[in-house]
C-alpha positions as CSV (number, residue, x, y, z in Angstrom):
1,X,-48.9,-16.5,-29.7
2,X,-49.3,-17.6,-26.2
3,X,-46.1,-19.6,-26.4
4,X,-44.1,-16.6,-27.8
5,X,-45.6,-14.1,-24.9
6,X,-44.6,-16.9,-22.4
7,X,-41.2,-16.9,-23.7
8,X,-40.9,-13.3,-23.8
9,X,-41.9,-12.8,-20.2
10,X,-39.3,-15.5,-19.3
11,X,-36.6,-13.7,-21.1
12,X,-37.7,-10.2,-19.6
13,X,-37.8,-11.5,-16.1
14,X,-34.3,-13.4,-16.7
15,X,-32.9,-9.7,-17.9
16,X,-34.3,-8.1,-14.8
17,X,-32.8,-10.6,-12.3
18,X,-29.1,-10.6,-14.2
19,X,-29.2,-6.8,-14.2
20,X,-29.2,-6.5,-10.4
21,X,-26.2,-4.6,-9.1
22,X,-24.2,-6.5,-6.8
23,X,-21.6,-4.6,-4.1
24,X,-19.0,-6.4,-2.3
25,X,-18.1,-4.9,1.1
26,X,-15.3,-5.5,3.0
27,X,-14.6,-4.8,6.8
28,X,-12.7,-6.0,9.4
29,X,-14.3,-8.3,11.9
30,X,-16.0,-7.8,15.3
31,X,-18.8,-10.0,16.1
32,X,-21.1,-7.2,17.1
33,X,-20.1,-4.8,14.2
34,X,-20.6,-7.9,11.7
35,X,-24.2,-8.5,13.3
36,X,-25.3,-4.9,12.7
37,X,-23.7,-4.6,8.9
38,X,-25.5,-8.0,8.2
39,X,-28.8,-6.7,9.9
40,X,-28.5,-3.2,7.9
41,X,-27.8,-4.8,4.6
42,X,-31.0,-6.7,4.7
43,X,-33.1,-3.9,5.5
44,X,-31.2,-1.8,2.5
45,X,-31.7,-4.4,-0.1
46,X,-35.4,-4.6,1.1
47,X,-35.4,-0.9,0.3
48,X,-33.3,-1.6,-2.7
49,X,-34.3,-4.7,-4.4
50,X,-32.2,-3.9,-7.5
51,X,-29.1,-4.2,-5.3
52,X,-27.4,-7.1,-3.6
53,X,-24.7,-6.5,-0.7
54,X,-22.4,-9.1,-0.2
55,X,-20.8,-8.7,3.1
56,X,-16.9,-10.0,3.8
57,X,-16.2,-9.6,7.6
58,X,-12.5,-10.4,7.9
59,X,-10.2,-11.2,11.1
60,X,-8.5,-7.8,11.8
61,X,-5.2,-9.4,11.9
62,X,-5.4,-10.6,8.3
63,X,-7.5,-7.4,7.1
64,X,-5.0,-5.0,5.7
65,X,-2.9,-7.8,4.1
66,X,-5.9,-9.4,2.2
67,X,-7.4,-6.1,1.2
68,X,-3.9,-4.8,-0.2
69,X,-3.5,-8.0,-2.1
70,X,-7.0,-8.3,-3.7
71,X,-6.4,-4.6,-4.8
72,X,-3.2,-5.4,-6.4
73,X,-4.8,-8.6,-7.8
74,X,-7.6,-6.5,-9.3
75,X,-10.4,-8.6,-7.1
76,X,-10.8,-6.4,-4.4
77,X,-14.2,-5.4,-3.2
78,X,-16.6,-2.5,-4.2
79,X,-16.5,-0.8,-0.8
80,X,-14.3,-1.2,2.0
81,X,-13.4,-0.2,5.5
82,X,-9.9,1.7,6.1
83,X,-8.5,3.9,8.7
84,X,-9.3,7.4,8.4
85,X,-5.8,8.8,8.5
86,X,-5.2,6.3,5.3
87,X,-7.3,8.1,3.0
88,X,-4.8,10.5,1.8
89,X,-2.3,7.4,0.9
90,X,-5.2,5.4,-1.0
91,X,-5.9,8.8,-2.7
92,X,-2.1,9.3,-3.8
93,X,-2.2,5.6,-5.2
94,X,-5.6,6.3,-7.1
95,X,-7.2,3.4,-5.2
96,X,-10.3,5.0,-4.2
97,X,-12.5,7.3,-6.1
98,X,-15.1,10.3,-4.8
99,X,-18.4,9.9,-3.9
100,X,-21.2,11.3,-6.4
101,X,-21.8,14.9,-5.3
102,X,-25.6,14.2,-5.8
103,X,-25.3,12.0,-3.1
104,X,-22.6,13.2,-0.6
105,X,-21.4,16.8,-1.0
106,X,-18.3,18.4,1.0
107,X,-20.7,21.1,1.8
108,X,-23.3,18.8,3.4
109,X,-20.4,16.8,5.3
110,X,-19.1,20.1,6.9
111,X,-22.7,21.2,7.7
112,X,-23.8,18.3,9.3
113,X,-21.0,16.6,11.0
114,X,-18.4,17.6,13.6
115,X,-15.2,18.9,11.5
116,X,-12.7,16.4,13.3
117,X,-14.5,13.7,12.2
118,X,-14.7,14.6,8.6
119,X,-12.2,17.0,7.4
120,X,-9.5,14.4,6.4
121,X,-11.9,12.7,4.4
122,X,-12.4,15.6,1.9
123,X,-9.6,16.2,-0.4
124,X,-9.8,19.1,-3.2
125,X,-13.5,19.6,-2.3
126,X,-14.5,16.3,-2.8
127,X,-15.7,13.5,-0.6
128,X,-13.7,10.4,-0.5
129,X,-14.6,8.6,2.7
130,X,-17.5,8.5,5.2
131,X,-16.7,8.4,9.1
132,X,-17.2,5.3,11.0
133,X,-15.8,3.7,14.3
134,X,-15.1,7.1,15.9
135,X,-13.3,6.8,19.2
136,X,-11.9,9.4,21.4
137,X,-10.2,9.2,24.8
138,X,-11.9,9.5,28.0
139,X,-11.2,8.5,31.4
140,X,-13.0,5.7,33.3
141,X,-13.0,5.8,37.2
142,X,-14.6,3.4,40.1
143,X,-16.5,5.6,42.5
144,X,-16.5,2.7,45.1
145,X,-12.5,2.8,45.2
146,X,-12.7,6.5,45.3
147,X,-14.8,6.6,48.4
148,X,-12.9,4.0,49.8
149,X,-9.8,6.0,49.6
150,X,-11.4,8.8,50.8
151,X,-12.1,10.9,47.6
152,X,-15.2,12.3,46.4
153,X,-16.9,9.3,44.2
154,X,-18.6,11.9,42.1
155,X,-15.5,14.0,41.4
156,X,-13.2,13.2,38.6
157,X,-9.4,14.3,38.5
158,X,-9.5,17.9,36.8
159,X,-6.2,17.9,35.8
160,X,-2.5,15.9,35.9
161,X,-1.7,17.0,39.2
162,X,-5.3,15.7,40.8
163,X,-4.8,12.7,38.5
164,X,-1.4,11.9,40.3
165,X,-2.8,12.7,43.5
166,X,-6.2,10.5,42.9
167,X,-4.1,7.7,41.9
168,X,-1.5,7.7,44.6
169,X,-4.3,7.6,47.2
170,X,-6.1,4.9,45.4
171,X,-3.0,2.7,45.1
172,X,-2.5,-0.2,47.6
173,X,0.7,-1.9,48.3
174,X,1.2,-4.7,50.6
175,X,4.6,-6.3,51.2
176,X,6.2,-4.8,48.3
177,X,3.3,-6.3,46.0
178,X,0.6,-4.1,44.2
179,X,-2.8,-5.0,45.6
180,X,-4.8,-2.2,43.8
181,X,-3.5,0.3,41.4
182,X,-4.5,3.8,41.1
183,X,-4.3,4.2,37.4
184,X,-3.8,1.3,34.8
185,X,-1.3,2.4,32.3
186,X,-0.2,0.9,29.2
187,X,1.2,3.7,26.7
188,X,-1.8,3.2,24.3
189,X,-0.6,5.7,21.5
190,X,-4.0,7.6,21.4
191,X,-4.0,8.3,25.2
192,X,-0.3,9.8,24.9
193,X,-1.2,11.6,21.9
194,X,-4.3,13.2,23.7
195,X,-1.8,14.1,26.9
196,X,0.8,15.5,24.6
197,X,-1.6,17.5,22.5
198,X,-3.0,18.6,26.0
199,X,0.7,20.0,26.9
200,X,0.7,22.0,23.7
201,X,2.2,19.4,21.1
202,X,1.4,20.2,17.5
203,X,3.7,17.7,16.0
204,X,4.2,19.0,12.3
205,X,7.1,20.7,11.4
206,X,5.7,22.4,8.4
207,X,2.3,23.4,6.8
208,X,2.8,20.8,4.3
209,X,2.7,18.3,7.3
210,X,5.3,16.0,5.5
211,X,7.7,15.8,8.9
212,X,6.8,16.3,12.4
213,X,9.2,18.1,14.9
214,X,10.4,17.1,18.5
215,X,8.6,19.4,21.1
216,X,8.9,20.0,24.8
217,X,5.4,18.9,25.3
218,X,6.1,15.4,23.7
219,X,9.2,15.0,26.4
220,X,7.1,16.6,29.0
221,X,4.5,13.6,28.4
222,X,6.9,10.9,28.5
223,X,8.2,12.1,31.7
224,X,4.7,12.3,33.4
225,X,4.0,8.9,32.5
226,X,7.6,7.6,33.7
227,X,7.2,9.3,36.8
228,X,3.7,7.9,37.5
229,X,4.9,4.4,37.1
230,X,8.6,4.5,38.5
231,X,8.4,7.3,41.1
232,X,5.1,7.7,42.4
233,X,4.3,3.8,41.8
234,X,0.5,4.0,40.8
235,X,1.1,1.2,38.4
236,X,3.4,-1.6,37.6
237,X,3.4,-3.7,34.3
238,X,3.8,-6.5,36.8
239,X,0.0,-6.0,38.1
240,X,-1.2,-7.3,34.6
241,X,-3.9,-6.1,31.7
242,X,-5.5,-2.6,33.0
243,X,-8.3,-3.8,31.7
244,X,-8.5,-6.9,33.5
245,X,-7.7,-4.9,36.7
246,X,-10.5,-2.3,36.0
247,X,-13.0,-5.0,35.4
248,X,-12.1,-7.0,38.7
249,X,-12.4,-3.6,41.1
250,X,-8.5,-3.7,41.4
251,X,-7.7,-0.6,39.6
252,X,-9.4,2.9,40.3
253,X,-8.9,4.7,36.8
254,X,-8.1,3.8,33.2
255,X,-8.1,5.9,30.0
256,X,-9.8,4.2,27.0
257,X,-12.2,4.6,24.0
258,X,-15.9,5.2,24.8
259,X,-16.4,1.6,23.3
260,X,-15.4,0.0,26.5
261,X,-18.6,1.0,28.2
262,X,-19.9,-2.0,26.8
263,X,-16.9,-4.4,27.3
264,X,-17.0,-3.6,31.2
265,X,-20.8,-4.0,31.5
266,X,-20.6,-7.3,29.7
267,X,-17.1,-8.5,31.2
268,X,-16.6,-7.3,34.4
269,X,-17.0,-8.1,37.9
270,X,-20.8,-8.2,38.7
271,X,-20.5,-5.6,41.4
272,X,-18.5,-3.4,39.0
273,X,-19.6,0.3,39.2
274,X,-17.7,2.9,37.1
275,X,-18.1,6.5,35.7
276,X,-16.8,8.2,32.7
277,X,-15.2,11.8,32.6
278,X,-13.2,13.7,30.7
279,X,-9.3,13.7,30.2
280,X,-7.4,15.7,32.5
281,X,-6.7,19.3,31.6
282,X,-2.9,20.0,31.4
283,X,-2.2,22.1,34.5
284,X,0.5,24.4,32.7
285,X,-1.5,24.8,29.4
286,X,-5.1,24.6,31.0
287,X,-5.6,23.0,27.8
288,X,-7.8,19.6,27.4
289,X,-7.8,18.0,24.1
290,X,-8.2,14.4,23.2
291,X,-7.0,12.5,20.2
292,X,-9.7,11.3,17.8
293,X,-9.4,7.8,15.8
294,X,-11.7,6.6,13.3
295,X,-12.2,4.6,10.4
296,X,-13.7,5.3,6.9
297,X,-15.9,4.0,4.4
298,X,-14.6,4.4,0.9
299,X,-15.4,3.5,-2.6
300,X,-12.7,1.6,-4.3
301,X,-11.5,3.3,-7.7
302,X,-12.7,0.1,-9.9
303,X,-16.3,0.0,-8.3
304,X,-18.5,0.4,-11.5
305,X,-21.5,1.0,-9.4
306,X,-20.8,4.4,-7.8
307,X,-24.1,5.5,-7.3
308,X,-25.3,2.5,-5.6
309,X,-22.1,2.2,-3.3
310,X,-22.6,5.5,-2.3
311,X,-26.2,5.2,-1.4
312,X,-25.2,2.1,0.9
313,X,-22.6,3.8,2.4
314,X,-24.7,6.9,3.3
315,X,-27.4,4.3,4.8
316,X,-25.1,2.5,7.1
317,X,-23.9,6.2,8.4
318,X,-27.3,7.7,8.4
319,X,-28.8,9.1,11.9
320,X,-30.6,6.2,12.8
321,X,-27.8,4.1,11.9
322,X,-25.4,6.3,14.3
323,X,-27.5,5.8,17.0
324,X,-27.5,2.2,16.5
325,X,-23.8,2.1,16.4
326,X,-23.5,4.1,19.5
327,X,-26.2,2.1,21.5
328,X,-25.1,-1.4,20.5
329,X,-21.2,-1.0,20.2
330,X,-20.1,2.2,21.7
331,X,-18.8,3.7,18.4
332,X,-19.4,7.4,18.5
333,X,-21.3,9.4,16.1
334,X,-20.1,12.0,13.9
335,X,-23.6,13.7,13.0
336,X,-24.2,17.0,15.1
337,X,-28.0,15.8,15.3
338,X,-27.1,12.5,17.1
339,X,-24.1,13.9,19.4
340,X,-26.7,16.8,20.8
341,X,-29.7,14.3,21.1
342,X,-30.8,14.6,24.8
343,X,-31.2,11.0,25.0
344,X,-27.7,10.6,25.0
345,X,-26.1,14.1,25.9
346,X,-27.8,13.7,29.5
347,X,-26.9,9.9,30.0
348,X,-24.7,9.7,32.9
349,X,-22.0,7.3,31.2
350,X,-22.8,8.6,27.5
351,X,-22.9,12.0,27.9
352,X,-19.0,12.7,29.3
353,X,-18.2,10.5,26.2
354,X,-20.0,12.5,23.7
355,X,-18.6,15.7,25.1
356,X,-15.3,14.7,24.5
357,X,-15.9,15.3,20.9
358,X,-16.1,18.9,21.5
359,X,-12.6,18.9,22.4
360,X,-11.3,16.4,19.9
361,X,-8.5,16.6,17.4
362,X,-7.9,14.2,14.5
363,X,-4.9,12.1,15.1
364,X,-1.7,13.7,13.5
365,X,-0.9,9.9,12.1
366,X,-0.9,9.7,8.3
367,X,-1.1,6.4,6.5
368,X,-2.3,2.9,7.4
369,X,0.8,2.2,9.1
370,X,-0.1,4.5,11.7
371,X,3.2,6.4,12.5
372,X,1.7,7.7,15.7
373,X,1.5,4.0,17.2
374,X,5.2,4.4,16.9
375,X,4.9,6.9,20.1
376,X,4.2,3.7,22.1
377,X,6.1,0.9,20.2
378,X,9.4,3.2,20.3
379,X,9.4,5.7,22.8
380,X,7.0,4.3,25.8
381,X,8.4,1.1,25.8
382,X,12.2,2.5,25.1
383,X,11.8,4.4,28.5
384,X,9.5,2.1,30.3
385,X,10.9,-1.2,29.6
386,X,14.8,-0.5,28.5
387,X,15.5,2.4,30.7
388,X,16.4,4.5,27.7
389,X,16.4,8.5,28.8
390,X,13.1,10.4,28.2
391,X,14.7,12.8,25.6
392,X,16.8,10.1,23.8
393,X,13.8,7.8,23.4
394,X,11.6,11.0,22.2
395,X,14.1,11.8,19.4
396,X,14.3,8.2,18.4
397,X,10.5,8.3,17.9
398,X,10.4,11.3,15.8
399,X,13.5,10.1,13.6
400,X,11.5,7.0,13.0
401,X,8.4,8.7,12.1
402,X,9.7,11.0,9.7
403,X,11.7,8.1,7.8
404,X,8.4,6.6,7.5
405,X,6.5,9.8,6.4
406,X,9.2,10.5,3.9
407,X,9.1,6.7,2.4
408,X,5.3,7.0,2.2
409,X,4.7,10.4,1.0
410,X,7.4,12.2,-0.4
411,X,6.9,11.0,-3.8
412,X,3.5,13.0,-4.2
């Protein structure tokens, strides 16, 4: 009898062990993000001993190809990180499934989070993704270089006119060589889109958001950037990387994501000081709009443990988790409770970055291929590197974006 009881207990324990739920989580790699996810997975598994989280952190350059190949082969992960603008594309191809409503509802999402961060993640009143890696565009400036040029070190440019004025005053040329740049410019597409939106661009040609249109605001923005480089001469590509220039106290202003706070602190010159500020308003429209880009955490369609998957993804996007992301990586929160926390709201560096969420609009881009990126790859480069007239380059951008949108979404 005793022997039979021992066998029974052994079989029971084996059954419990084999019944453990395993969730495979794929993400694109960054050292700090991977470190935090591994830390969070350990905490989650302690609280949920019947769940095992297996993290696969894949180099960014390989991530998309490997994820799509694994999905096609039927060997993909249970949960994954994908660009928020790819949600509709993945939904159309039935690659992802909705979150169980008892764990995450659309009502809860919209009540607790800022709308620009979540509205593209909700389809037909069902939640298909949780927001992560949120970024807007803000201005970084060096108060030392401002003061050196006779500017108020506590005052950032309020509009485009002041941006150029400040940039010209902080640019130094010697013997036809740029020594210091007033504004590091690279045509990064979220920056271009932010300026275009502030100038009045809406992008979409119709309510269905299937095609975009050419607008004067897009042309005016390209012209503004062209003039800043070619006529106002506040930056030249020969000066080198805009990030390196700012880190080495050779550049007065640069636009970028809030996550650059940590990068500048760790990788900058030991004497580097900098401040953050809102992007300047367009002087004609009076608008200040920043482009919000983000990723999303999704449950793949063939995941058999959607309840556990949803709980895990909710855990890593909770209030405490979003505070950790903000403090450790500079990734912005979506939860109103975190955004309005006085600890961050009143911080000299983080305050203006968090405030940018109040005038943010999600990028118009649709699909993982990111057609908004064509605004830089085609438009900016054609104008600045090939001398193509602004309107001609802008027309080419719109044409190529619409070809992509038609090929990707017209069948749905």
